[in-house]
C-alpha positions in Angstrom: 3.9 -5.5 0.8 6.3 -4.5 -2.0 10.1 -4.5 -0.7 11.9 -1.1 -0.7 14.8 -2.6 -3.0 12.3 -3.5 -5.5 10.6 -0.1 -5.2 13.8 2.0 -5.6 14.5 -0.3 -8.8 11.5 1.4 -10.1 12.5 5.0 -9.6 13.3 7.7 -12.2 12.3 5.3 -14.9 12.0 6.7 -18.8 11.2 5.4 -22.1 14.1 3.6 -23.6 15.4 5.0 -26.9 12.8 4.4 -30.1 9.9 4.2 -27.6 7.1 6.6 -27.6 3.4 7.1 -26.4 1.3 7.8 -29.5 -2.6 9.0 -29.8 -4.1 7.4 -32.9 -6.8 9.5 -34.1 -8.1 6.7 -36.3 -8.3 4.1 -33.6 -9.0 6.9 -30.9 -6.7 4.9 -28.4 -3.2 5.5 -26.8 -0.4 3.0 -28.1 3.2 2.5 -26.9 5.1 2.2 -29.9 8.6 0.5 -30.2 11.0 -0.8 -32.8 9.4 -4.5 -32.9 5.7 -3.3 -32.7 3.1 -1.7 -30.6 1.2 -2.1 -27.5 -2.5 -0.7 -26.9 -2.8 1.1 -23.7 -5.9 1.6 -21.6 -6.1 5.0 -19.7 -4.3 3.9 -16.6 -1.4 2.7 -18.3 -1.3 5.9 -20.5 -1.1 8.0 -16.8 1.4 5.7 -15.6 3.7 5.8 -18.5 3.4 9.4 -19.0 4.8 9.8 -15.2 8.3 8.0 -16.7 10.0 10.7 -17.6 13.2 9.8 -15.5 12.5 12.5 -12.9 9.8 10.7 -10.7 10.3 8.1 -8.1 7.9 5.0 -7.8 6.3 6.8 -4.8 5.6 10.0 -6.8 3.9 8.2 -9.6 1.9 6.1 -7.2 0.8 9.3 -5.5 -0.3 10.9 -8.6 -2.1 7.8 -9.8 -4.2 7.8 -6.4 -5.2 11.4 -7.2 -6.4 9.9 -10.8 -7.8 6.6 -10.1 -9.5 5.3 -6.9 -8.7 1.7 -7.9 -4.9 1.4 -8.5 -2.9 -0.6 -6.2 0.8 -0.2 -5.8 1.2 -3.9 -6.7 -0.5 -3.3 -10.1 1.8 -0.4 -10.7 5.0 -2.3 -9.7 3.9 -5.3 -11.9 3.2 -2.8 -14.9 6.5 -1.0 -14.5 8.5 -4.3 -13.9 6.9 -6.1 -17.1 7.8 -2.8 -19.3 11.5 -2.9 -17.9 11.7 -6.5 -18.6 10.4 -5.9 -22.1 12.8 -3.2 -22.4 10.6 -0.5 -22.8 11.8 1.4 -19.7 15.0 2.3 -18.6 16.0 3.7 -15.0 17.2 7.3 -16.0 19.4 7.7 -12.9 21.7 4.8 -13.8 22.8 6.8 -17.0 
């Protein structure tokens, strides 16, 4: 079970400055582009990051994903968002 204070730290996330989602026609794949490089994304990661616009709570993102994917766990969602925050790719928009 995810602790409530950990969940609230993942509320209202948005892409950091200089970070953007990109669809590559050549590779037929979504990428997360940032100043130091790029990450290839699977469809689940794209759906998650598309929700990170600064307006959605962790619970709202989890609910939206449950509608799209049957096998997404909240712990996996928490892991991805935490990893992206540690890398500086996502920031909490509510704290700005």
